[in-house]
C-alpha positions as CSV (number, residue, x, y, z in Angstrom):
1,X,-2.9,-33.4,-66.6
2,X,-3.9,-33.9,-70.2
3,X,-5.9,-30.6,-70.3
4,X,-3.3,-28.5,-68.6
5,X,-1.2,-30.1,-71.3
6,X,-3.9,-29.0,-73.8
7,X,-4.6,-25.5,-72.4
8,X,-0.8,-24.8,-72.4
9,X,0.2,-25.7,-75.9
10,X,-2.9,-23.2,-77.1
11,X,-1.8,-20.3,-75.2
12,X,2.1,-21.1,-76.6
13,X,0.5,-21.2,-80.2
14,X,-1.7,-18.6,-79.9
15,X,1.6,-15.9,-78.2
16,X,3.6,-17.3,-82.0
17,X,0.5,-16.5,-83.9
18,X,0.7,-12.8,-82.2
19,X,4.3,-12.1,-82.6
20,X,4.4,-13.5,-86.4
21,X,1.5,-11.4,-86.9
22,X,3.3,-8.8,-86.0
23,X,6.5,-9.3,-87.4
24,X,4.7,-9.4,-90.8
25,X,2.3,-6.3,-90.5
26,X,5.7,-4.8,-90.2
27,X,7.2,-6.4,-93.0
28,X,5.4,-5.7,-96.8
29,X,7.5,-8.4,-98.7
30,X,9.4,-11.5,-98.3
31,X,12.5,-9.6,-98.7
32,X,11.7,-7.6,-95.5
33,X,10.8,-10.7,-93.5
34,X,13.9,-12.2,-94.5
35,X,15.8,-9.0,-93.7
36,X,14.3,-8.8,-89.9
37,X,14.7,-12.1,-89.2
38,X,18.1,-11.9,-89.9
39,X,18.6,-8.5,-87.7
40,X,17.1,-10.3,-84.9
41,X,19.2,-13.2,-84.8
42,X,22.4,-11.2,-85.2
43,X,21.2,-8.8,-82.1
44,X,20.2,-12.0,-80.4
45,X,23.8,-13.4,-80.9
46,X,25.5,-10.2,-79.8
47,X,23.3,-10.3,-76.8
48,X,24.4,-13.8,-76.2
49,X,28.2,-13.6,-76.6
50,X,27.3,-10.9,-74.1
51,X,26.0,-12.5,-72.1
52,X,28.4,-15.4,-72.1
53,X,31.6,-12.9,-71.5
54,X,29.6,-11.2,-68.3
55,X,29.5,-14.8,-67.1
56,X,32.7,-16.0,-67.4
57,X,34.0,-13.0,-65.9
58,X,32.2,-13.7,-62.4
59,X,33.0,-17.6,-62.7
60,X,36.8,-16.2,-62.4
61,X,36.2,-13.6,-60.0
62,X,34.3,-16.0,-58.3
63,X,37.3,-18.7,-58.2
64,X,39.5,-15.9,-57.0
65,X,37.0,-15.3,-53.9
66,X,37.0,-19.1,-53.1
67,X,41.1,-19.7,-53.4
68,X,41.4,-17.2,-51.2
69,X,39.2,-18.5,-48.7
70,X,41.0,-21.5,-49.2
71,X,44.4,-19.5,-48.1
72,X,43.4,-18.2,-45.3
73,X,41.2,-21.3,-44.4
74,X,45.1,-23.1,-43.8
75,X,46.3,-20.0,-43.2
76,X,44.1,-20.6,-39.9
77,X,44.4,-23.6,-38.9
78,X,48.0,-23.0,-39.1
79,X,47.9,-20.4,-36.5
80,X,45.3,-22.6,-34.3
81,X,47.6,-25.5,-34.3
82,X,50.0,-23.4,-33.3
83,X,48.7,-21.6,-30.6
84,X,47.4,-24.7,-29.2
85,X,50.8,-26.2,-29.0
86,X,51.7,-23.0,-27.3
87,X,49.0,-23.2,-25.2
88,X,49.6,-26.6,-24.0
89,X,53.4,-25.5,-23.4
90,X,52.1,-23.0,-21.4
91,X,50.0,-24.5,-19.4
92,X,52.8,-27.1,-18.8
93,X,54.7,-24.0,-17.5
94,X,52.2,-22.7,-15.2
95,X,51.8,-26.4,-13.8
96,X,55.3,-26.6,-13.1
97,X,55.4,-23.2,-11.5
98,X,52.5,-23.5,-9.2
99,X,54.4,-26.9,-8.2
100,X,57.3,-24.6,-7.7
101,X,55.5,-21.4,-5.6
102,X,53.5,-24.1,-3.6
103,X,56.8,-26.0,-2.4
104,X,58.4,-22.0,-1.6
105,X,55.3,-21.2,0.5
106,X,55.6,-24.1,2.3
107,X,53.9,-22.9,6.1
108,X,52.8,-19.6,4.5
109,X,49.7,-21.2,2.9
110,X,48.4,-22.0,6.7
111,X,49.1,-18.6,7.2
112,X,47.2,-17.2,4.0
113,X,44.6,-19.7,5.0
114,X,43.7,-18.7,8.4
115,X,44.3,-15.0,7.0
116,X,41.7,-15.1,4.8
117,X,38.8,-16.9,7.1
118,X,39.6,-14.2,9.4
119,X,39.6,-11.6,7.1
120,X,36.2,-12.9,6.1
121,X,34.6,-13.1,9.3
122,X,35.6,-9.4,9.9
123,X,34.7,-8.3,6.0
124,X,30.7,-8.7,7.6
125,X,31.4,-6.4,10.2
126,X,33.4,-3.4,8.7
127,X,30.5,-3.6,5.8
128,X,27.5,-2.5,8.5
129,X,29.6,-0.7,10.5
130,X,29.5,2.8,12.1
131,X,33.3,3.5,11.6
132,X,33.0,2.6,8.1
133,X,31.0,5.1,7.5
134,X,34.1,7.8,8.8
135,X,36.9,5.6,6.8
136,X,35.6,4.5,3.8
137,X,37.0,2.3,1.9
138,X,38.3,-0.7,4.5
139,X,35.8,-3.1,2.9
140,X,37.1,-3.1,-0.6
141,X,40.8,-3.3,0.5
142,X,39.7,-6.4,2.7
143,X,38.1,-7.6,-0.4
144,X,41.2,-7.7,-2.0
145,X,43.6,-9.3,0.8
146,X,41.0,-11.9,1.3
147,X,41.4,-12.4,-3.1
148,X,45.1,-12.0,-2.9
149,X,45.2,-14.5,0.1
150,X,42.7,-17.2,-1.3
151,X,45.1,-17.1,-5.0
152,X,47.2,-20.0,-6.2
153,X,49.3,-17.0,-8.4
154,X,49.2,-14.2,-6.2
155,X,51.2,-13.6,-3.4
156,X,50.4,-11.2,-0.6
157,X,53.2,-8.9,0.6
158,X,53.6,-8.2,4.4
159,X,52.4,-4.2,3.7
160,X,49.0,-5.8,3.1
161,X,49.1,-8.4,6.0
162,X,50.1,-5.0,8.4
163,X,46.8,-3.0,6.7
164,X,45.2,-5.8,7.5
165,X,46.1,-5.8,11.2
166,X,45.7,-1.7,11.4
167,X,42.5,-2.0,10.3
168,X,40.9,-4.7,13.4
169,X,43.1,-2.4,15.5
170,X,41.2,0.6,14.1
171,X,37.7,-1.1,14.8
172,X,38.8,-2.0,18.4
173,X,40.2,1.5,19.3
174,X,37.5,3.6,17.7
175,X,34.7,1.1,19.0
176,X,35.5,2.9,22.2
177,X,35.9,6.4,21.0
178,X,33.7,9.3,21.2
179,X,34.2,11.5,18.0
180,X,33.1,14.1,15.8
181,X,33.7,14.4,12.3
182,X,32.1,16.2,9.1
183,X,29.9,14.0,6.7
184,X,27.4,13.3,4.1
185,X,24.1,12.6,5.4
186,X,20.8,11.1,3.8
187,X,17.9,13.2,4.7
188,X,13.9,11.5,5.2
189,X,13.0,13.1,1.8
190,X,16.2,11.9,-0.5
191,X,18.5,15.1,-0.4
192,X,21.7,14.2,0.9
193,X,23.3,17.4,3.1
194,X,27.0,17.5,4.5
195,X,26.9,17.8,8.9
196,X,28.8,17.0,11.7
197,X,28.0,13.9,12.9
198,X,28.9,13.0,16.4
199,X,29.7,8.5,16.4
200,X,29.2,7.1,19.8
201,X,31.8,3.9,19.4
202,X,30.5,1.4,17.1
203,X,26.6,1.7,18.5
204,X,25.0,4.9,17.3
205,X,25.5,8.1,15.2
206,X,23.7,11.4,15.9
207,X,23.6,14.5,14.3
208,X,21.9,17.7,14.8
209,X,20.1,16.1,17.5
210,X,18.7,12.9,15.3
211,X,19.7,8.9,15.2
212,X,21.2,8.1,12.2
213,X,21.8,4.8,11.0
214,X,24.6,3.0,8.1
215,X,24.1,0.6,5.6
216,X,27.2,-0.4,3.5
217,X,26.0,-0.9,0.9
218,X,24.4,3.1,0.4
219,X,27.9,3.9,1.7
220,X,27.0,6.7,3.9
221,X,25.0,7.7,7.7
222,X,20.8,7.9,6.6
223,X,18.6,9.7,9.2
224,X,16.2,7.3,10.7
225,X,12.9,7.8,9.4
226,X,11.4,7.8,12.7
227,X,13.2,9.3,16.1
228,X,13.2,8.1,19.1
229,X,11.3,9.8,22.1
230,X,11.8,13.6,22.3
231,X,13.7,12.8,25.8
232,X,16.6,10.6,24.0
233,X,16.9,13.5,21.3
234,X,17.7,15.8,23.6
235,X,19.9,13.9,25.3
236,X,21.5,13.3,21.9
237,X,21.8,17.1,20.9
238,X,23.0,17.8,24.4
239,X,26.0,15.0,23.9
240,X,26.7,16.8,20.6
241,X,27.1,20.0,22.7
242,X,28.7,18.7,25.0
243,X,32.6,19.8,25.6
244,X,33.7,17.5,28.4
245,X,32.7,15.6,31.1
246,X,30.1,12.8,31.2
247,X,26.5,13.1,29.1
248,X,23.4,10.8,29.4
249,X,22.5,9.4,26.0
250,X,20.5,6.2,24.9
251,X,22.3,4.1,22.5
252,X,21.5,0.9,21.2
253,X,23.3,-1.6,22.8
254,X,23.9,-4.8,20.4
255,X,26.3,-2.9,18.3
256,X,28.7,-3.1,15.1
257,X,25.4,-3.1,12.8
258,X,24.7,0.7,13.5
259,X,21.8,0.6,15.5
260,X,20.2,-1.2,13.6
261,X,18.1,-2.8,16.5
262,X,17.2,0.7,18.0
263,X,15.5,1.3,14.1
264,X,13.2,-1.5,15.0
265,X,12.2,-0.7,17.7
266,X,11.6,3.1,16.8
267,X,9.6,1.7,13.4
268,X,7.8,-0.8,15.9
269,X,4.5,0.8,15.4
270,X,2.6,2.3,18.4
271,X,-0.7,1.4,20.0
272,X,-2.8,4.0,17.9
273,X,-1.2,3.3,14.5
274,X,-2.0,-0.3,15.4
275,X,-5.2,0.1,16.1
276,X,-6.0,2.3,13.3
277,X,-4.0,0.2,10.5
278,X,-5.9,-3.2,12.1
279,X,-9.0,-2.4,13.6
280,X,-11.5,-2.8,10.4
281,X,-15.3,-2.0,10.4
282,X,-16.0,-4.4,13.5
283,X,-13.3,-3.0,15.4
284,X,-14.3,0.5,15.6
285,X,-17.8,-0.3,16.1
286,X,-16.5,-2.1,19.4
287,X,-14.5,1.6,20.0
288,X,-17.0,3.6,19.3
289,X,-20.0,0.9,21.5
290,X,-17.0,1.1,24.4
291,X,-16.9,4.8,24.7
292,X,-20.1,5.5,24.5
293,X,-20.4,2.8,27.8
294,X,-17.7,4.2,29.5
295,X,-19.7,7.7,29.1
296,X,-22.9,6.1,30.8
297,X,-20.7,5.0,33.3
298,X,-18.8,8.1,34.7
299,X,-22.3,10.1,34.2
300,X,-24.7,7.4,36.1
301,X,-21.6,7.8,38.6
302,X,-21.1,11.5,39.1
303,X,-25.7,10.8,39.7
304,X,-25.1,8.3,42.2
305,X,-22.9,9.9,43.9
306,X,-24.9,13.1,44.6
307,X,-27.9,11.2,45.3
308,X,-25.5,9.2,48.0
309,X,-25.0,12.3,49.5
310,X,-28.3,13.4,49.6
311,X,-29.3,10.3,51.3
312,X,-26.5,10.6,53.7
313,X,-27.7,13.7,54.4
314,X,-31.3,13.0,55.0
315,X,-30.4,11.0,57.5
316,X,-28.9,13.1,59.6
317,X,-32.2,15.7,59.1
318,X,-35.1,15.1,61.0
319,X,-37.5,17.0,58.4
320,X,-37.7,14.9,54.9
321,X,-36.7,16.4,51.8
322,X,-38.3,15.9,47.9
323,X,-34.5,16.0,46.7
324,X,-33.5,12.1,47.4
325,X,-35.1,9.3,47.4
326,X,-34.7,8.5,51.2
327,X,-36.8,12.0,51.6
328,X,-39.4,10.7,49.1
329,X,-39.6,7.0,51.1
330,X,-39.6,9.0,54.2
331,X,-43.1,11.4,53.1
332,X,-44.8,8.5,52.3
333,X,-44.6,7.3,56.5
334,X,-45.5,11.0,57.1
335,X,-48.3,11.3,55.0
336,X,-49.9,7.9,56.4
337,X,-50.1,8.3,59.7
338,X,-52.9,5.9,61.4
339,X,-52.4,3.1,58.7
340,X,-51.8,0.1,60.2
341,X,-47.8,-1.9,60.1
342,X,-49.2,-4.2,57.3
343,X,-50.8,-1.1,55.2
344,X,-47.7,1.1,55.6
345,X,-45.1,-2.0,55.1
346,X,-46.8,-2.1,51.3
347,X,-46.9,1.5,50.9
348,X,-43.0,2.1,51.8
349,X,-42.7,-0.9,49.7
350,X,-44.7,0.3,46.6
351,X,-42.4,4.0,47.4
352,X,-39.3,1.9,47.1
353,X,-39.8,0.2,44.5
354,X,-40.9,3.4,42.5
355,X,-37.3,4.5,43.8
356,X,-35.4,1.8,42.4
357,X,-35.6,2.0,38.5
358,X,-34.1,5.7,38.7
359,X,-31.3,4.0,40.8
360,X,-30.3,1.5,38.3
361,X,-31.0,3.6,35.1
362,X,-28.8,2.7,31.9
363,X,-26.9,-0.4,34.1
364,X,-28.5,-2.8,31.7
365,X,-27.3,-1.6,29.0
366,X,-23.0,-1.2,30.6
367,X,-23.6,-4.9,31.4
368,X,-25.1,-5.3,28.0
369,X,-21.8,-3.4,26.4
370,X,-19.5,-5.6,28.4
371,X,-20.9,-9.0,27.4
372,X,-21.0,-8.3,23.9
373,X,-17.8,-6.4,23.4
374,X,-15.6,-9.5,23.6
375,X,-18.3,-10.9,21.7
376,X,-17.6,-8.5,18.7
377,X,-13.4,-9.1,19.4
378,X,-14.5,-12.6,18.7
379,X,-16.5,-12.0,15.5
380,X,-13.7,-9.6,14.1
381,X,-11.8,-12.3,14.8
382,X,-13.0,-15.1,13.1
383,X,-13.5,-12.8,9.4
384,X,-10.0,-12.3,9.6
385,X,-9.0,-15.8,10.1
386,X,-11.0,-15.7,7.4
387,X,-9.6,-13.5,4.9
388,X,-6.1,-15.1,6.1
389,X,-7.3,-18.3,4.6
390,X,-8.2,-16.9,1.2
391,X,-4.9,-14.5,1.1
392,X,-3.0,-18.3,2.0
393,X,-5.3,-19.7,-1.0
394,X,-4.3,-17.3,-3.3
395,X,0.1,-16.2,-2.3
396,X,0.3,-19.6,-0.6
397,X,1.9,-20.0,2.8
398,X,6.0,-19.3,1.6
399,X,5.8,-15.3,2.6
400,X,5.3,-15.4,6.3
401,X,4.6,-11.4,5.9
402,X,1.1,-12.1,4.4
403,X,-0.1,-14.6,7.5
404,X,1.5,-12.5,10.2
405,X,-0.2,-9.2,8.4
406,X,-3.5,-10.9,8.6
407,X,-3.7,-12.6,11.7
408,X,-2.0,-9.4,13.3
409,X,-5.2,-7.4,12.2
410,X,-7.8,-10.4,13.1
411,X,-6.0,-10.5,16.6
412,X,-6.5,-6.8,17.2
413,X,-10.5,-6.9,17.2
414,X,-10.3,-9.4,20.3
415,X,-8.2,-7.0,21.8
416,X,-10.2,-4.1,21.3
417,X,-13.3,-6.0,22.3
418,X,-11.2,-7.1,25.8
419,X,-10.4,-4.1,26.5
420,X,-13.7,-2.5,26.4
421,X,-15.3,-5.3,28.4
422,X,-12.5,-4.7,31.0
423,X,-13.3,-1.1,31.8
424,X,-17.0,-1.6,31.5
425,X,-17.1,-5.1,33.8
426,X,-15.5,-2.7,36.2
427,X,-18.1,0.1,36.2
428,X,-21.1,-1.9,35.8
429,X,-19.8,-3.7,39.4
430,X,-19.2,-0.2,41.1
431,X,-22.3,1.2,39.8
432,X,-24.3,-1.6,41.1
433,X,-23.0,-1.4,44.4
434,X,-23.5,2.2,44.7
435,X,-27.1,1.4,43.9
436,X,-27.6,-1.4,46.0
437,X,-26.6,0.7,48.6
438,X,-28.7,3.5,48.4
439,X,-31.7,0.8,48.3
440,X,-30.3,-0.6,51.1
441,X,-30.4,2.3,52.8
442,X,-34.1,2.5,52.1
443,X,-35.3,-0.9,52.7
444,X,-33.4,-0.4,56.1
445,X,-35.1,2.9,56.7
446,X,-37.8,1.5,55.9
447,X,-37.8,-1.5,57.8
448,X,-37.1,0.8,61.1
449,X,-40.0,3.0,60.1
450,X,-42.7,-0.2,60.5
451,X,-40.8,-1.6,63.1
452,X,-41.3,1.6,65.1
453,X,-44.9,1.6,63.7
454,X,-45.3,-1.9,65.2
455,X,-43.9,-1.0,68.5
456,X,-45.8,1.8,69.6
457,X,-49.2,-0.1,68.3
458,X,-48.5,-2.5,70.7
459,X,-47.3,-0.4,73.5
460,X,-50.9,1.2,73.0
461,X,-52.3,-1.9,73.2
462,X,-51.1,-2.9,76.7
């Protein structure tokens, strides 16, 4: 602290010395120095007086502003007190008026309450009704009626109650009519076009052979992004073109909601879309393996059918032919006429064993596909469920759509595995039966030839 004081004193002395040196440099004698000092004192005195005068003026102006502000505050406080008194008086008057209104309304309160409840129930129907698309503005008017019916200040008049009665009868009457009118329709690309609309009661609306839907928040009809089958669209177009009589057309039986159930059913993905969206890699592998197995099955079915035809032709012929298994077995018997029964039996058994692999060709692969396909589907299901649990870990279980989509994708591989296994098992059973039938014929004929040989040898001995 002492060092700071010393330093400050030294700097002050230096500055005074410098000023004195400058003054002495300007003055050449003591009289000149005295004049300089006097002139500086006079200048500083005038500047000081000017500053004092400006300060006094500012002080007076601030005092005027303060006085004005205080007076305004006083006026506002007085006005606030007056308004508060008037507000309290008005509240008392309003309370008295409400009491008088309630007493005079009497039984009308029950009427207005009932009307408000019924109008609230009808409002939800009006908002999404196809009839509101033809007669817009009903929901807004009904909302005002409900608001006035529940108000303790405003009073419903007879014309408003009659208007609500008209809306109810209009809804019931129009729901039983098939009418045609012009209105705005939103197309799937977002554009709006003025079209001729045919409304089928409160069930459905069609335009230019397309089904429409209505949403009260939008205020006009929309073309369903996905339409029903071609037969239903043709029936809708026929209805629009009809002038009399009856026309058969598909409608949404739920009614009153503008065909939302129909829209949901139409938007439900097809089997092809479900497979494309949910099969994933394992599913497509199962599909490919299944197609390969079925093609092999049809190929083997064709070859066995041709072989069976040739074998049955050989049964009717006395001359062996090399183009069928039975003919080749018979040729073995003919080429060994002097062999004994045991040798002939061995040679015929060998010939049948040589024919068996060709008759049972690809059956093992088809059976393997029928066995592996469900296992592959189970593998896809397990991996899909693992992903579902991972999604639940990240996003939680609050949104059921996330779980539903994952489970649907997981189960699709199981469905594909079963779909592949059923026809391949059936195909394997049919092919196995065909090949066993041909082998049975070969064994039967070989046994018959051995028996004939044994009988001839026994007859020769006797």
